[in-house]
VEXBALO-439502 format. One line per 8 residues: number of its first residue (from 1); their letters; for each residue y, x, z of C-alpha. Coordinates in nm, 4 decimals, padded with zeros to 6 digits. Layout:
N
NUM) A) Y:X:Z | ...
END
This chain:
395
1) MKKRIVRS) 00.0011:00.0083:00.0217 | 00.2190:00.2720:00.0980 | 00.1804:00.4734:-00.2094 | 00.2279:00.1495:-00.4424 | 00.5640:00.1224:-00.2519 | 00.6463:00.4987:-00.2942 | 00.5744:00.4603:-00.6621 | 00.7773:00.1416:-00.7071
9) IGLVFAIL) 01.0638:00.3055:-00.5385 | 01.0271:00.6080:-00.7495 | 01.0129:00.3982:-01.0910 | 01.3544:00.2106:-00.9959 | 01.5191:00.5689:-00.9232 | 01.3574:00.7193:-01.2460 | 01.4725:00.3850:-01.4435 | 01.8325:00.4036:-01.2584
17) FVMVLASV) 01.8669:00.7919:-01.3577 | 01.8024:00.7097:-01.7128 | 02.0636:00.4472:-01.7141 | 02.3088:00.6678:-01.5618 | 02.2413:00.9569:-01.8155 | 02.2531:00.6839:-02.0910 | 02.6104:00.5894:-01.9911 | 02.7258:00.9342:-01.9265
25) FTLKDIPN) 02.6060:01.0351:-02.3013 | 02.8206:00.7448:-02.4418 | 03.1610:00.9085:-02.2795 | 03.0584:01.2591:-02.3816 | 03.3497:01.2305:-02.6895 | 03.6200:01.0202:-02.4890 | 03.9087:01.2664:-02.4435 | 04.0612:01.3089:-02.0906
33) EIYTSKEN) 04.3957:01.1988:-02.2331 | 04.4676:00.9207:-02.4650 | 04.8059:00.8105:-02.6528 | 04.8992:00.4897:-02.7761 | 05.1994:00.3109:-02.8592 | 05.0125:-00.0176:-02.7766 | 05.1427:-00.2621:-02.5005 | 04.7715:-00.3786:-02.4572
41) VQSISVFK) 04.5944:-00.1021:-02.3036 | 04.2529:-00.3224:-02.3153 | 04.2576:-00.3218:-02.7000 | 04.1766:00.0248:-02.7329 | 03.8657:00.1928:-02.8206 | 03.7615:00.2675:-02.4975 | 03.7297:-00.0822:-02.3749 | 03.5546:-00.1947:-02.7026
49) QNNPLNTV) 03.3111:00.0704:-02.7615 | 03.2182:00.1435:-02.3777 | 02.8468:00.0898:-02.2411 | 02.7649:-00.2449:-02.1181 | 02.6288:-00.1036:-01.8152 | 02.9993:00.0611:-01.7379 | 03.2991:-00.1064:-01.6171 | 03.6251:-00.0102:-01.6998
57) KYDGKNIN) 03.9384:-00.0609:-01.5075 | 04.2883:00.0234:-01.6165 | 04.5404:00.1113:-01.3153 | 04.8593:00.1278:-01.4867 | 04.8198:00.5167:-01.5249 | 04.4455:00.5695:-01.5631 | 04.1524:00.4437:-01.7352 | 03.8822:00.4612:-01.4829
65) IEFMGLFS) 03.5126:00.4189:-01.6243 | 03.2376:00.3591:-01.3519 | 02.8735:00.2867:-01.3649 | 02.8215:-00.0787:-01.2781 | 03.1085:-00.0618:-01.0743 | 02.9428:00.1711:-00.8063 | 03.0837:00.5140:-00.8703 | 03.3273:00.6755:-01.1211
73) LKKVEVHK) 03.1862:00.8513:-01.4341 | 03.5313:00.9436:-01.6076 | 03.8854:00.8939:-01.5626 | 04.1020:00.9114:-01.8878 | 04.5008:00.9412:-01.8513 | 04.6605:00.7067:-02.0654 | 05.0058:00.7776:-02.2140 | 05.2265:00.4790:-02.3465
81) IKDLEVYP) 05.4418:00.6180:-02.6133 | 05.6752:00.3803:-02.8115 | 05.8481:00.4167:-03.0961 | 05.8089:00.7714:-03.1618 | 05.9406:00.8908:-03.4874 | 05.9298:01.2406:-03.6739 | 06.0295:01.3351:-04.0302 | 05.7360:01.3751:-04.2603
89) GGDSIGVR) 05.6405:01.6906:-04.4309 | 05.4364:01.7705:-04.7374 | 05.6972:02.0228:-04.8556 | 05.5364:02.3716:-04.9011 | 05.6170:02.6572:-04.6467 | 05.5734:03.0399:-04.6341 | 05.4372:03.1906:-04.2932 | 05.4527:03.5265:-04.1671
97) LSSSGVLV) 05.3197:03.6591:-03.8218 | 05.3067:03.9839:-03.6227 | 05.0351:04.0284:-03.3867 | 05.0235:04.0842:-03.0211 | 04.8906:04.4208:-03.0241 | 04.7147:04.5927:-03.3366 | 04.4188:04.4088:-03.4655 | 04.1218:04.6086:-03.5399
105) VGFSDVII) 03.9661:04.4872:-03.8737 | 03.7052:04.7424:-03.9713 | 03.6102:05.1192:-03.9569 | 03.5936:05.4248:-04.2021 | 03.4099:05.7490:-04.2102 | 03.6066:06.0522:-04.1484 | 03.5647:06.3136:-04.4386 | 03.6372:06.6764:-04.3392
113) NGEKSGSP) 03.5681:06.9619:-04.5596 | 03.3448:06.7334:-04.7829 | 03.1223:06.6773:-04.4961 | 03.1240:06.2976:-04.3715 | 03.1376:06.1977:-04.0366 | 03.0635:05.8343:-03.9022 | 03.3781:05.6478:-03.7402 | 03.4869:05.8170:-03.4097
121) AKNGGIIV) 03.6277:05.4828:-03.2956 | 03.3163:05.2888:-03.3638 | 03.1150:05.5553:-03.1804 | 03.3565:05.5418:-02.8778 | 03.2960:05.1655:-02.8158 | 03.6145:05.0031:-03.0459 | 03.4771:04.6713:-03.1953 | 03.6432:04.4323:-03.4882
129) GDFIMKVN) 03.8376:04.1788:-03.3362 | 03.9942:04.4675:-03.0513 | 04.3971:04.4471:-03.0161 | 04.5217:04.7905:-02.9461 | 04.7785:04.7705:-02.6961 | 04.8702:05.1413:-02.6210 | 04.7488:05.4819:-02.7790 | 04.7717:05.7674:-02.5610
137) GNTVLTSK) 04.9674:05.5401:-02.3001 | 05.2491:05.4636:-02.5672 | 05.2986:05.0916:-02.6260 | 05.2249:05.0089:-03.0256 | 05.3105:04.7105:-03.2168 | 05.2376:04.8073:-03.5680 | 04.9787:04.9998:-03.7523 | 05.1930:05.2577:-03.8548
145) EVGREIEK) 05.3002:05.3404:-03.4893 | 04.9011:05.3537:-03.4199 | 04.8632:05.5965:-03.6803 | 05.1592:05.8234:-03.5668 | 05.0189:05.8038:-03.2347 | 04.6980:05.9237:-03.3200 | 04.8150:06.2000:-03.5687 | 05.0292:06.3729:-03.3077
153) SNSDKVKL) 04.7758:06.3751:-03.0063 | 04.7694:06.7111:-02.8371 | 04.3799:06.7092:-02.8056 | 04.0763:06.5401:-02.9451 | 04.0310:06.3255:-02.6786 | 04.2722:05.9952:-02.7885 | 04.3099:05.7230:-02.5133 | 04.3175:05.3655:-02.6334
161) TIDRKGEV) 04.4233:05.0716:-02.4235 | 04.2749:04.7521:-02.5748 | 04.2643:04.3754:-02.5299 | 03.9136:04.2412:-02.5819 | 03.9318:03.8729:-02.5734 | 04.1798:03.8624:-02.2819 | 03.9846:04.1728:-02.1052 | 04.2042:04.4870:-02.0978
169) LEKEIKGI) 03.9612:04.7908:-02.1360 | 04.0365:05.1896:-02.1433 | 03.8603:05.3709:-02.4205 | 03.8536:05.7424:-02.4884 | 03.7636:05.8740:-02.8334 | 03.6650:06.2052:-02.9671 | 03.9154:06.2350:-03.2627 | 03.8354:06.4712:-03.5739
177) KEGDKYKI) 04.0934:06.7258:-03.6753 | 04.2066:06.7459:-04.0255 | 04.4962:07.0365:-04.0527 | 04.6908:06.9738:-03.7422 | 04.5943:06.5898:-03.7300 | 04.3487:06.3803:-03.5606 | 04.1615:06.0923:-03.7177 | 03.9110:05.8232:-03.5533
185) GLWVRDSA) 03.8322:05.6245:-03.8611 | 03.9843:05.2843:-03.8160 | 04.1334:05.0143:-04.0128 | 04.4079:04.7992:-03.8331 | 04.6377:04.5163:-03.9222 | 04.9603:04.3863:-03.7595 | 05.0551:04.0963:-03.9682 | 04.9427:03.8066:-04.1612
193) AGVGTMTF) 05.1112:03.5829:-04.4373 | 05.0405:03.2806:-04.6673 | 05.1685:02.9785:-04.7816 | 05.0820:02.6212:-04.6240 | 05.2325:02.2739:-04.5858 | 05.4819:02.1267:-04.3413 | 05.3419:01.8158:-04.1435 | 05.6262:01.7253:-03.9501
201) YDKKTNKF) 05.9747:01.8027:-03.8011 | 06.1398:01.6058:-03.5107 | 06.5149:01.5992:-03.5099 | 06.5765:01.5576:-03.1641 | 06.3923:01.8618:-03.0418 | 06.3926:02.0606:-03.3611 | 05.9988:02.1302:-03.3217 | 05.8134:02.1477:-03.6113
209) GALGHPIT) 05.4104:02.1146:-03.6595 | 05.2243:02.2617:-03.9736 | 04.8872:02.3416:-04.1254 | 04.6849:02.1372:-03.8810 | 04.4498:02.4495:-03.8404 | 04.5004:02.7673:-03.7106 | 04.5695:03.1060:-03.8994 | 04.3053:03.3192:-03.8780
217) DGDTNEIF) 04.2210:03.6773:-03.9755 | 04.0003:03.7028:-04.2806 | 03.8027:04.0025:-04.1786 | 03.7328:03.9016:-03.7740 | 03.7617:03.5103:-03.8668 | 03.9270:03.5009:-03.5150 | 04.2329:03.3241:-03.4772 | 04.5313:03.5416:-03.5394
225) RSRKGDLY) 04.7078:03.6228:-03.1928 | 05.0738:03.6265:-03.2775 | 05.3584:03.7640:-03.0754 | 05.6242:03.6172:-03.3105 | 05.6295:03.4956:-03.6412 | 05.8682:03.3231:-03.9153 | 05.8815:03.0223:-04.1401 | 06.0235:03.0176:-04.4885
233) EASIISLR) 06.0962:02.7939:-04.7684 | 05.8293:02.8055:-05.0351 | 05.7521:02.7197:-05.4256 | 05.4408:02.6680:-05.5838 | 05.4340:02.8660:-05.8816 | 05.0770:02.7989:-05.9853 | 04.7226:02.6529:-05.8921 | 04.3294:02.7317:-05.9593
241) KGEKGNPG) 04.1480:02.3886:-05.9395 | 03.8802:02.3221:-05.6960 | 03.4972:02.3106:-05.8017 | 03.1698:02.2752:-05.6443 | 03.1287:02.6052:-05.4563 | 03.4471:02.7372:-05.5393 | 03.7620:02.6039:-05.3513 | 04.0873:02.5726:-05.5130
249) ELKGIFMD) 04.4004:02.7340:-05.4256 | 04.7923:02.6873:-05.4158 | 04.9885:03.0045:-05.4969 | 05.3214:03.0328:-05.4098 | 05.6238:03.2795:-05.3327 | 05.9003:03.2611:-05.0486 | 06.2099:03.1343:-05.1508 | 06.4467:03.3686:-04.9574
257) EDKPVGEI) 06.2736:03.6053:-04.7154 | 06.6236:03.7066:-04.5478 | 06.6657:03.3412:-04.4118 | 06.3812:03.2224:-04.2354 | 06.4297:02.8363:-04.1602 | 06.2232:02.8467:-03.8595 | 06.0588:03.0488:-03.5857 | 05.6907:03.0174:-03.4803
265) EKNTECGI) 05.6040:03.0019:-03.1302 | 05.2464:02.9075:-03.1451 | 04.9298:02.9845:-03.3630 | 04.6504:02.7322:-03.2149 | 04.3505:02.5188:-03.3086 | 04.5722:02.2630:-03.4150 | 04.8199:02.4423:-03.6467 | 05.1353:02.6576:-03.6044
273) FGNGKMKD) 05.4472:02.5187:-03.4000 | 05.7848:02.6469:-03.3290 | 06.1660:02.5608:-03.3604 | 06.3866:02.5646:-03.6486 | 06.6702:02.3237:-03.7940 | 06.5679:02.1751:-04.1122 | 06.8886:01.9668:-04.2239 | 06.7010:01.9444:-04.5691
281) KENISKPM) 06.4877:01.6776:-04.4044 | 06.7196:01.4796:-04.3228 | 06.8799:01.4471:-04.6425 | 06.5892:01.3960:-04.8647 | 06.3407:01.1745:-04.6253 | 06.3421:00.9288:-04.3330 | 06.1991:00.9567:-04.0221 | 05.8746:00.7715:-03.9764
289) KVGFREEV) 05.6700:00.6127:-03.7048 | 05.3455:00.7984:-03.5535 | 05.0573:00.6283:-03.5358 | 04.7914:00.7747:-03.2597 | 04.4291:00.8191:-03.3175 | 04.3701:00.4532:-03.1586 | 04.5384:00.3130:-03.4826 | 04.3738:00.5132:-03.7288
297) KVGKAKII) 04.1266:00.3054:-03.9280 | 03.8391:00.3339:-04.1911 | 04.0195:00.2587:-04.5399 | 04.3117:00.3392:-04.7874 | 04.5628:00.5989:-04.6772 | 04.8082:00.8335:-04.8629 | 04.8883:01.2105:-04.8510 | 05.2089:01.3989:-04.9184
305) TTISGNEP) 05.1678:01.7064:-05.0532 | 05.3273:01.9768:-05.3019 | 05.1132:02.1069:-05.6142 | 05.3895:02.2545:-05.8204 | 05.7562:02.3443:-05.7492 | 05.9083:02.2502:-05.4128 | 05.9020:01.8570:-05.4576 | 05.6350:01.6642:-05.2241
313) KEYEIEIM) 05.4902:01.3689:-05.3601 | 05.2527:01.0850:-05.2364 | 04.8895:01.0491:-05.3517 | 04.5986:00.8104:-05.2576 | 04.3117:00.9003:-05.0320 | 04.0600:00.7068:-04.8330 | 03.9720:00.7946:-04.4792 | 03.5907:00.7647:-04.4975
321) KKLDQDTP) 03.5003:00.7966:-04.1216 | 03.6595:00.8614:-03.7961 | 03.5267:01.1482:-03.5513 | 03.5109:01.1289:-03.1848 | 03.6631:01.4396:-03.0221 | 03.7204:01.5379:-02.6322 | 03.9123:01.8455:-02.7027 | 04.1755:01.9261:-02.9551
329) GPKSMIIK) 04.0510:02.0609:-03.3207 | 04.1053:02.0086:-03.6786 | 03.8429:01.8195:-03.7687 | 03.9108:01.4430:-03.6438 | 03.8414:01.2609:-03.9391 | 03.6740:01.2851:-04.3074 | 03.8920:01.2078:-04.5969 | 03.8601:01.1807:-04.9870
337) VTDEELLK) 04.0957:01.1971:-05.2625 | 04.0761:00.8984:-05.4680 | 04.4167:00.9765:-05.6602 | 04.3486:01.0288:-06.0457 | 04.6230:01.2355:-06.0763 | 04.5656:01.4452:-05.7932 | 04.1960:01.5012:-05.8879 | 04.2809:01.5877:-06.2411
345) QTGGIIQG) 04.5222:01.8478:-06.1394 | 04.3516:02.0268:-05.8192 | 03.9983:01.8688:-05.8391 | 04.0772:01.7234:-05.4684 | 04.1730:01.9319:-05.1733 | 04.2559:02.3167:-05.2422 | 04.3809:02.5764:-05.0150 | 04.7638:02.5574:-04.9536
353) MSGSPIIQ) 04.7177:02.1865:-04.8810 | 04.6361:02.2374:-04.5322 | 04.9173:02.0369:-04.3357 | 04.9739:01.7830:-04.5794 | 05.0772:01.4529:-04.3997 | 04.8344:01.1901:-04.3611 | 05.0184:00.8203:-04.3925 | 04.8465:00.4744:-04.3297
361) DGKLIGAV) 05.0157:00.1464:-04.2882 | 05.3661:00.3240:-04.2908 | 05.2935:00.5657:-04.0248 | 05.1888:00.9360:-03.9830 | 04.8729:00.9794:-03.8417 | 04.7174:01.3100:-03.9149 | 04.7627:01.6224:-04.1652 | 04.4993:01.7554:-04.4035
369) THVLINKP) 04.3014:02.0715:-04.2628 | 03.9871:02.1713:-04.4604 | 03.7890:02.0682:-04.7960 | 03.3907:02.0547:-04.8254 | 03.3218:02.3681:-05.0290 | 03.0195:02.1735:-05.2399 | 03.2681:01.8139:-05.2445 | 03.6198:01.9461:-05.3281
377) DTGYGIYI) 03.7440:01.5716:-05.3562 | 03.6370:01.5452:-04.9511 | 03.7298:01.6934:-04.6607 | 03.8924:01.6966:-04.2987 | 04.1748:01.5819:-04.1441 | 04.3307:01.5867:-03.7769 | 04.4765:01.3346:-03.5479 | 04.8441:01.3665:-03.5233
385) DWMLKDAG) 04.7903:01.3536:-03.1176 | 04.6826:01.6759:-03.1247 | 04.9332:01.8503:-03.3219 | 05.2014:01.6619:-03.1406 | 05.0946:01.7726:-02.7938 | 05.0570:02.1543:-02.9208 | 05.4470:02.1179:-03.0251 | 05.5400:02.0011:-02.6991
393) IIG) 05.6889:01.6717:-02.8434 | 05.4429:01.4498:-02.6558 | 05.2992:01.5663:-02.2766
END
């Protein structure tokens, strides 16, 4: 009898455990914060898509999700933001970033008197992706400064202070002398530049957001860590049409490299952000209301982008699927280009279009970020929520 009772109790607890796990699993993609312009919070998706076993309560600031009203599973902070307007982008921009430290991107053999020796830097424990902060105790900001400090070393022991993913390390490299200079077999980079698309500009704060994804280093594939950067007006001079397995590309030029239009302060998972006074925006376009992720729906939409010269145009797309995200990132929705003119000219989404605003029901809801390599007419977009937060326009 006792064994039967114990088995029954065990079975009840096992069932409850499975039910709790199932409830927790349904919450995995719900973010910790939700932005909405809706007055009726109960109409947002957290209430509509919730597991029937969970109870959802709103206390005026947070949504509390509880298992059968017994204990809390998740708390979601709700930010009500009404009537937020920004100027939509779509125009091409030039970007130039200077790195925070000097980035190690590769190694080279050192050849002295016809004899090849492996890279002393690599042998000394330096790896691709390290940032060199100091050489022999002297701060370096550029590739030239790194080379100069190594060459003038007084001994074959070259001391490097590096930053490896936030950890500061000291490495002593045994240099190889050629003539009166030392070499350690290192390839480094101190800057990155390219062309992309502006997403939005906020007249009230002078803040802007662009790209919708981070600028990464082509050799390390890591987010390019910058200490400063400038934004320039750009003009598209040519393009390569995208094809299956071969993404296309917009090619542009900086209009005036002596007159940046903005200062880049952040390079994040969601794009580049900073400050600038872009009065041209106020003259050629009108501010547009923002539509947060709760308002985005599968169906027809438009993008604003520039594929020739410096004049943005609207093109038809379709939002194929909304993706759940609990953390910020550039893959929030799957989009497909349906506009015949754009398909004819570009094949769909091509490099340089990243940051192109996505418009639905007259509201700015996101930006183009990536193309699918084997489906050039299809790619990803980012929810505008993530970009506005990284820009510092919403909290």
